[in-house]
Every structure is written in C-alpha cells, then in structure tokens.
C-alpha positions in Angstrom: -62.8 -35.8 6.0 -59.0 -35.6 6.1 -58.0 -38.4 8.4 -61.2 -40.4 9.1 -60.3 -40.2 12.8 -62.9 -40.9 15.5 -64.0 -37.6 17.1 -66.3 -38.9 19.8 -68.6 -41.7 20.9 -72.1 -41.0 22.1 -73.3 -43.6 24.6 -76.6 -44.0 26.3 -78.7 -46.3 24.2 -79.2 -49.8 25.6 -80.0 -51.5 22.2 -78.9 -51.1 18.6 -79.2 -47.5 17.1 -81.3 -47.6 14.0 -81.4 -44.0 12.8 -79.6 -40.7 13.3 -80.2 -37.2 11.9 -78.8 -33.7 12.3 -81.1 -30.7 12.8 -81.1 -28.3 9.8 -79.0 -25.8 11.8 -76.5 -28.5 12.8 -76.7 -27.9 16.5 -78.5 -31.1 17.5 -78.2 -34.7 16.6 -81.1 -37.1 17.1 -80.7 -40.8 17.4 -83.3 -43.5 17.5 -82.8 -47.0 18.9 -84.5 -50.4 19.5 -84.6 -49.4 23.2 -87.7 -47.3 22.2 -85.8 -44.1 23.1 -85.1 -41.1 21.0 -82.1 -39.1 22.2 -81.1 -35.5 21.4 -77.4 -34.7 21.5 -75.5 -31.4 21.5 -73.2 -31.7 18.5 -70.6 -29.3 19.9 -70.1 -31.1 23.2 -71.6 -34.5 22.6 -73.8 -34.1 25.7 -77.1 -35.8 25.9 -79.8 -33.0 25.9 -83.0 -34.9 26.1 -84.6 -38.3 26.0 -88.0 -38.9 24.3 -89.6 -42.0 25.5 -93.0 -43.7 25.9 -95.0 -46.5 24.3 -93.2 -46.0 21.0 -92.1 -49.4 20.0 -88.8 -49.8 18.2 -88.1 -46.4 16.6 -87.0 -47.0 13.1 -86.5 -43.6 11.7 -86.3 -39.9 12.6 -86.5 -36.6 10.7 -86.5 -32.9 11.4 -88.8 -30.5 9.6 -86.9 -28.0 7.4 -87.5 -25.2 10.0 -86.4 -27.5 12.9 -89.7 -26.9 14.7 -90.9 -30.5 14.3 -89.4 -33.9 14.8 -91.0 -36.9 13.1 -90.5 -40.5 14.3 -91.5 -43.7 12.6 -91.8 -46.9 14.6 -92.5 -50.6 14.6 -95.8 -49.8 16.3 -97.1 -48.8 12.8 -97.3 -45.1 13.8 -95.6 -41.9 12.8 -95.3 -39.3 15.5 -94.8 -35.5 15.3 -93.1 -33.8 18.2 -93.2 -30.0 18.9 -89.6 -29.0 19.5 -90.4 -25.7 21.2 -92.8 -27.2 23.8 -91.2 -30.6 23.9 -94.5 -32.4 23.5 -96.1 -35.0 21.3 -98.1 -33.0 18.7 -99.7 -35.7 16.5 -99.8 -39.4 16.0 -100.3 -40.5 12.4 -102.0 -43.8 12.0 -102.8 -45.8 8.9 -99.8 -48.1 8.2 -100.5 -51.8 8.7 -96.9 -52.6 9.6 -93.7 -51.1 10.9 -92.8 -47.6 9.7 -89.3 -47.9 8.3 -88.6 -44.5 6.8 -89.9 -40.9 6.9 -89.0 -37.7 5.1 -90.3 -34.2 5.1 -90.9 -32.4 1.8 -88.5 -29.4 1.4 -91.2 -26.9 2.2 -92.2 -28.9 5.3 -95.9 -29.2 4.3 -95.8 -33.0 3.6 -94.3 -36.0 5.3 -93.7 -39.2 3.5 -93.5 -42.6 5.3 -92.4 -46.0 4.0 -93.5 -49.1 5.7 -93.3 -52.9 5.9 -96.9 -52.9 4.7 -95.3 -52.3 1.2 -96.8 -48.8 0.9 -95.6 -45.2 1.0 -98.0 -42.7 2.6 -98.1 -39.0 2.4 -99.3 -36.8 5.2 -100.1 -33.2 5.7 -97.9 -31.9 8.5 -100.3 -29.2 9.6 -103.3 -31.5 10.1 -101.9 -35.0 10.1 -104.3 -36.0 7.3 -103.4 -38.8 5.0 -103.1 -37.4 1.5 -102.0 -40.3 -0.6 -101.1 -44.0 -0.4 -98.6 -45.2 -3.1 -98.8 -48.9 -3.9 -96.8 -51.1 -6.2 -93.9 -52.5 -4.2 -94.1 -56.2 -3.6 -92.0 -56.2 -0.5 -91.1 -54.0 2.5 -90.5 -50.3 1.8 -87.2 -49.4 3.3 -86.6 -45.8 2.4 -88.3 -42.7 1.0 -86.9 -39.4 -0.2 -88.1 -36.2 -1.9 -86.0 -34.5 -4.6 -84.8 -31.0 -3.6 -87.4 -29.3 -5.8 -90.2 -31.7 -4.7 -90.9 -32.8 -8.3 -89.9 -36.4 -7.6 -90.4 -38.9 -4.8 -88.2 -42.0 -4.7 -89.0 -45.2 -2.8 -86.9 -48.3 -2.5 -87.8 -51.8 -1.4 -86.7 -55.3 -0.6 -88.1 -56.2 -4.0 -84.7 -55.0 -5.2 -86.2 -52.0 -7.1 -86.3 -48.2 -6.8 -89.5 -46.5 -7.9 -89.7 -42.9 -9.1 -93.1 -41.1 -8.7 -94.4 -37.9 -10.2 -95.7 -35.8 -7.2 -98.3 -34.0 -9.3 -100.1 -37.0 -10.8 -98.6 -39.6 -8.5 -97.9 -41.7 -11.6 -95.0 -44.1 -11.6 -92.2 -42.5 -13.7 -89.4 -45.0 -13.5 -88.5 -48.4 -12.0 -84.8 -48.6 -11.5 -83.4 -52.1 -11.5 -79.9 -53.5 -11.1 -79.4 -54.3 -7.5 -79.2 -58.0 -6.7 -80.3 -57.6 -3.0 -82.8 -55.6 -1.1 -82.5 -51.9 -1.6 -82.0 -50.3 1.9 -81.7 -46.6 1.3 -82.0 -43.8 -1.3 -80.9 -40.2 -1.3 -81.0 -37.4 -3.9 -77.9 -35.2 -4.4 -78.6 -31.6 -3.4 -78.1 -30.5 -7.0 -80.8 -33.0 -8.1 -78.6 -34.7 -10.7 -77.9 -38.0 -8.9 -79.9 -40.5 -6.9 -77.9 -42.8 -4.7 -79.1 -46.3 -3.5 -77.6 -48.8 -1.1 -78.3 -52.5 -1.0 -77.8 -55.8 0.7 -75.7 -56.7 -2.3 -72.9 -54.7 -0.6 -72.9 -52.0 -3.3 -73.9 -48.4 -3.6 -75.2 -47.2 -7.0 -75.5 -43.8 -8.5 -78.3 -43.1 -11.0 -78.8 -40.2 -13.4 -82.1 -38.6 -12.3 -82.9 -37.2 -15.8 -82.6 -40.5 -17.6 -82.7 -43.2 -14.9 -79.4 -44.6 -16.2 -76.9 -46.2 -13.9 -73.9 -43.9 -13.6 -71.6 -45.7 -11.1 -71.4 -48.7 -8.9 -69.4 -48.2 -5.7 -67.8 -51.4 -4.3 -65.8 -51.9 -1.1 -68.2 -52.7 1.7 -68.0 -56.3 2.8 -71.6 -56.5 4.2 -75.0 -55.0 3.5 -74.9 -51.2 3.0 -77.7 -49.7 5.1 -77.6 -46.0 4.5 -76.3 -43.4 2.1 -76.2 -39.5 2.2 -74.8 -36.8 0.0 -72.8 -33.9 1.3 -74.5 -30.5 0.8 -72.3 -29.7 -2.2 -73.1 -33.0 -3.9 -69.4 -33.9 -4.3 -69.2 -36.5 -1.6 -71.4 -39.5 -0.7 -71.2 -41.2 2.7 -72.3 -44.9 3.2 -72.8 -46.9 6.4 -72.7 -50.7 6.5 -73.1 -53.8 8.5 -69.3 -54.1 8.2 -69.2 -51.5 11.0 -67.5 -48.9 8.8 -68.5 -45.5 7.4 -67.1 -44.8 3.9 -66.7 -41.6 2.0 -66.9 -41.6 -1.8 -66.1 -39.1 -4.6 -69.4 -38.8 -6.6 -67.7 -37.7 -9.8 -65.2 -40.6 -10.0 -66.6 -43.2 -7.6 -63.2 -43.3 -5.8 -63.2 -44.3 -2.1 -61.9 -41.3 -0.2 -62.0 -42.5 3.3 -63.0 -45.4 5.6 -63.9 -44.4 9.2 -64.0 -47.0 12.0 -65.2 -46.6 15.6 -68.6 -48.3 15.9 -68.6 -51.7 17.5 -71.9 -52.7 15.8 -73.4 -52.5 12.4 -73.8 -48.9 11.1 -77.5 -48.4 10.4 -77.7 -44.7 9.4 -75.6 -41.7 8.4 -76.3 -38.0 7.8 -74.4 -34.8 7.0 -75.1 -31.6 8.9 -76.4 -28.8 6.7 -73.0 -27.0 6.6 -71.3 -30.4 6.0 -69.0 -29.8 9.0 -70.3 -32.8 10.9 -71.3 -36.3 10.0 -73.5 -38.4 12.3 -73.8 -42.1 12.3 -76.1 -44.4 14.3 -75.4 -48.1 15.0 -76.5 -51.3 16.6 -74.0 -50.4 19.4 -76.8 -48.0 20.6 -74.5 -45.0 20.1 -74.5 -42.0 17.8 -71.1 -40.9 16.6 -70.3 -37.3 15.4 -67.4 -37.0 13.0 -65.5 -33.9 12.0 -65.6 -33.9 8.2 -62.6 -31.6 7.9 -60.2 -33.8 10.0 -62.1 -37.1 9.9 -61.8 -37.3 13.7 -64.4 -38.6 16.0 -65.8 -35.4 17.7 -68.4 -36.8 20.1 -70.3 -39.9 21.1 -73.9 -39.4 22.0 -75.2 -42.0 24.5 -78.7 -42.5 25.8 -80.4 -45.0 23.6 -80.9 -48.5 25.0 -81.6 -50.2 21.6 -80.2 -50.0 18.1 -80.2 -46.6 16.6 -82.1 -46.8 13.3 -82.2 -43.2 12.0 -80.4 -39.9 12.5 -81.2 -36.6 10.9 -80.1 -32.9 11.4 -82.7 -30.2 11.4 -82.4 -27.8 8.4 -81.1 -25.0 10.6 -78.5 -27.3 12.1 -79.4 -26.7 15.7 -80.8 -30.1 16.4 -80.0 -33.7 15.7 -82.7 -36.3 16.0 -81.9 -40.0 16.6 -84.4 -42.8 16.7 -84.1 -46.3 18.0 -85.9 -49.6 17.8 -87.7 -49.1 21.0 -89.7 -46.2 19.6 -87.8 -43.4 21.3 -86.6 -40.3 19.6 -83.8 -38.3 21.2 -83.2 -34.6 20.3 -79.6 -33.3 20.8 -78.2 -29.8 20.8 -75.6 -29.9 18.1 -73.6 -27.1 19.7 -73.2 -28.7 23.1 -74.1 -32.4 22.5 -76.6 -32.2 25.3 -79.8 -34.2 25.0 -82.7 -31.7 24.8 -85.7 -34.0 24.7 -87.1 -37.4 24.1 -90.2 -38.0 22.0 -92.5 -40.9 22.9 -95.5 -42.2 21.1 -94.6 -45.0 18.7 -95.2 -48.5 19.9 -92.6 -50.1 17.7 -89.3 -49.4 16.0 -88.9 -46.0 14.2 -87.8 -46.8 10.6 -87.3 -43.3 9.3 -87.3 -39.6 10.2 -87.4 -36.3 8.3 -87.5 -32.6 9.1 -89.7 -30.3 7.1 -87.7 -27.7 5.1 -88.5 -24.9 7.6 -87.5 -27.2 10.6 -90.9 -26.7 12.2 -92.0 -30.3 11.8 -90.4 -33.7 12.4 -91.9 -36.7 10.7 -91.4 -40.2 11.9 -92.3 -43.5 10.2 -92.5 -46.7 12.2 -93.0 -50.4 12.1 -96.2 -49.6 13.9 -97.5 -48.6 10.4 -98.0 -45.0 11.4 -96.4 -41.7 10.4 -96.4 -39.0 13.0 -95.8 -35.3 12.8 -94.1 -33.6 15.8 -94.2 -29.8 16.4 -90.6 -28.7 17.0 -91.7 -25.5 18.6 -93.7 -27.2 21.3 -92.3 -30.7 21.3 -95.8 -32.1 21.0 -97.3 -34.7 18.7 -99.1 -32.7 15.9 -100.7 -35.4 13.8 -100.9 -39.1 13.3 -101.1 -40.3 9.7 -102.7 -43.7 9.3 -103.3 -45.8 6.2 -100.3 -48.0 5.5 -100.7 -51.7 6.1 -97.1 -52.5 6.7 -94.0 -51.0 8.2 -93.3 -47.4 7.1 -89.7 -47.6 5.9 -89.1 -44.2 4.5 -90.5 -40.7 4.7 -89.6 -37.5 2.9 -90.9 -33.9 2.6 -91.3 -32.2 -0.8 -88.9 -29.2 -1.1 -91.8 -26.7 -0.6 -92.9 -28.6 2.5 -96.5 -29.0 1.2 -96.3 -32.8 0.8 -94.9 -35.7 2.7 -94.3 -39.0 1.0 -94.0 -42.4 2.8 -92.9 -45.8 1.6 -93.9 -49.0 3.2 -93.7 -52.7 3.3 -97.3 -52.7 2.0 -95.7 -52.0 -1.4 -97.2 -48.6 -1.7 -96.0 -45.0 -1.7 -98.4 -42.6 -0.1 -98.6 -38.8 -0.4 -99.9 -36.7 2.4 -100.9 -33.0 2.6 -98.7 -31.6 5.4 -101.3 -28.8 6.2 -104.2 -31.1 6.8 -102.7 -34.5 7.1 -105.0 -35.7 4.4 -104.0 -38.6 2.1 -103.5 -37.1 -1.3 -102.6 -40.2 -3.3 -101.6 -43.9 -3.1 -99.0 -45.0 -5.6 -98.9 -48.7 -6.5 -96.5 -50.5 -8.8 -93.8 -52.0 -6.6 -93.9 -55.8 -6.3 -91.8 -55.7 -3.1 -91.3 -53.7 0.0 -90.8 -49.9 -0.6 -87.6 -49.2 1.4 -86.8 -45.6 0.4 -88.5 -42.5 -1.2 -87.0 -39.2 -2.2 -88.1 -36.0 -4.1 -86.1 -34.8 -7.1 -84.9 -31.2 -7.3 -86.3 -29.5 -10.4 -89.8 -28.3 -10.3 -92.3 -25.8 -11.8 -95.6 -24.3 -10.9 -97.2 -27.0 -12.9 -96.0 -29.7 -10.5 -93.1 -31.9 -9.7 -91.8 -35.4 -9.9 -91.1 -38.0 -7.3 -88.6 -40.9 -7.3 
C-alpha cells in the first residue's frame, strides 16, 4: 500500500460485518454479517454478485477451499456449512459443536476443515464426507481462531484463555503453549514461508512468534483498541491487522515498523484478508460493509454491500476468483472479485459464522459457527456438502491442512478437533487449553511421516 487511500466501500449488510475472505483466484470477496447474510462481491467492480441466506444464525466466519469450489461458513447456530460454488447450493451441514462456531480453515490440500468454537474445542472435518475426524480439547475458554501451517504439519488455535496452542497434526499431541498476551487472543495466522506465527489480542497488540522455537520475536503496538484480525501478505513481508479502533494497519514483519494506517470503516474492523496475488486487501466491519483496498496505492477500490449484520469473516478463494464474506446473521455472500458482483448467498447456519476457510484447491468452503457446527460447501455446485458436529461451544476458527486432507477447528469448548475432509470423520480431539480456543493454523514444513499443528 502506497497511500492507504480508500478504494471503495461495499454496502448491503444491515448489521455488523464479522468476516471477509478473498477467493484463491482473487476474483471474489465474501463477507459474513450478523444479519445472517453471506454476500459475494466482484473485486474488480465492487458489485454484489450473490446473497446466501437462510436459517443460518449470525455467520461468524467464512473460508474458501483452495480450489475455490467450496465455501465454508461457521455460525452462531453451532453449525458449519459447506456450499457448492458451481451449483450455488448447500452441500453439507456439519454438526457437533455445542456452541457458536467462531472460526474455520481449510487444510492446504482441501481435504480437511478445522472449526473453532465457543464450546472451547477445535474440530476437524473431512470435506468430502463431512465426517468428524478429531476433537481437540484443552482450551479453558472460547476458541476464537484456527489456522493450518502452509505445509499442514502444524495447527494453531487461540483462545480467550490468553494462550495460543500448537498441535502436531500426525499425533494431535500438544506441541507448544504460547503465552504472553494479557488479553483474549482473537486471531492467529502463519506466514506463507512458515517461519512466523502472528497473533492479535484484546490487549491491543499484535505479536510475532518464531514457529521453530515458539519464541516471541516482535510485539507490534499502535492500535488503541482490541485487535480482531491479522493476515500475512503472500510474500510474508507484510502483516495487516484490523481493530476495534476502526483502522486497518500494515506492518513490516522484519522490523515491526508500522507502514500504513488505512481509515474508511465507520465501525470496528472485525476481519482482514489479502488476495492470493496480494493486489487486493479485504476488510469486514461492524458497519456491515466489506471494503476492498488496492495494496499498491492504498486506495479504497470498492465497497461491497449486501449484509444486514456485522461482517465477521472474509476470505479469498485460492484461485482469487471469489471472495466470501460471512455475517452474524449466518449468511455467507460470494463475490466475483473481477466485477464486485454478488454471485451467491449461502444459507444454513442458524447463528453467527465465526470463521471461514477455502480448501487449497478452492473446491470446498468450510464455515464455523456459534451454532457449534462446521459446514462444508461445494464451490462447484454451491450446495452444502457436509455438516460436522461434535463441538460443545462456538466454533471460533477453522483451517485446512496444506494438502487439504485435514480440517482443524477450534472452539469455545476448549478443544481443537481434526476432521478427515474426504469422509467428514472426526480424527482427533486435542485437549489442553484452559480457555476458549480462538484461532488455529497449520505450519508450513512437513514430510511423509506427518506434520505439526499450531
């Protein structure tokens, strides 16, 4: 971002926007809001393409599968839904969480979806079958975010218990507990090169951790209110953060220097995401809008409107063609990133969607919700593919392993759960957190023997 200028304002949501995400090809932006709508926006034009609605609850999170074929939504109705993007239908409803699904993430290969919930657990689902593979327990408070490392070896989950937990995705053993934040940890993200893990917190700071040692590398200060979301640029050199102070900030990951502060939202920024080619930045807010920013000029490129509640999660599909946004009303919107037109709305969650993630091949979208359910959506058909149930609290975060075979979910039930994306079976439940699991992520390096999970 050169100037930090506002490019466009996307309007349409009627309630706070809780999540935004670009499709892997960067053509669509999805926004989710407390209005139970998921809106799809064309990133080139800012046009609303489609609205996904139904008895979804507040949609807390959205995520595209790596191949952009599936969109996953997580909601306050305890469910995760998978939408087929080709047919624009609900493919599966994943049930098992006992509270709101706050975060979802596809494994890099798209085979697994992870969901984090207010039930304090992380659940892992098979994207092909919707079967629950694993439930990870240990957090003592809500799980706010989950993330896979780029190579699927690690899964990370963060919680309101002020800790970040690192899980081995082969054994599902707890590898590390990262401590240092003095407030609830709201979001985690691995750098694309796998060397850093970023975390954001209610303590108004962003922290960068060495993934090899677990050591704290940098503490980024500047926000004046809770930092709700963080995301790395594709080259790992920049980190973007969104805060309740209504600003989006860009940081140099090598030095920790603040590069830019972008203003334009009129509500707290709940979620941020880079497009796969790093040319666009999407942000979702309580103002019910999704903003698209030009990263070269810093200008506001488009405003995507359609949600009627707060946008909780945004995510680009791996191919960059779609952006998914999820709101607190359980609606996921799919946007064409080239035109900004809304392509579709995905409905199914009965409560807020907490997190979304695309599978690495962009074929699946996983959603985690405060309805305690993780859902897999087929991006080719737009239908619900599977419903993964098992969490006993909100699913705060979901993430796919890099090979797409696993999905991890973090929940307010204090567990992290691992799911087989092919069958939807629960592979493992990881316990150890003494608070809510707010975020999970896989680390990058892996081998045939297995991988690690943060």
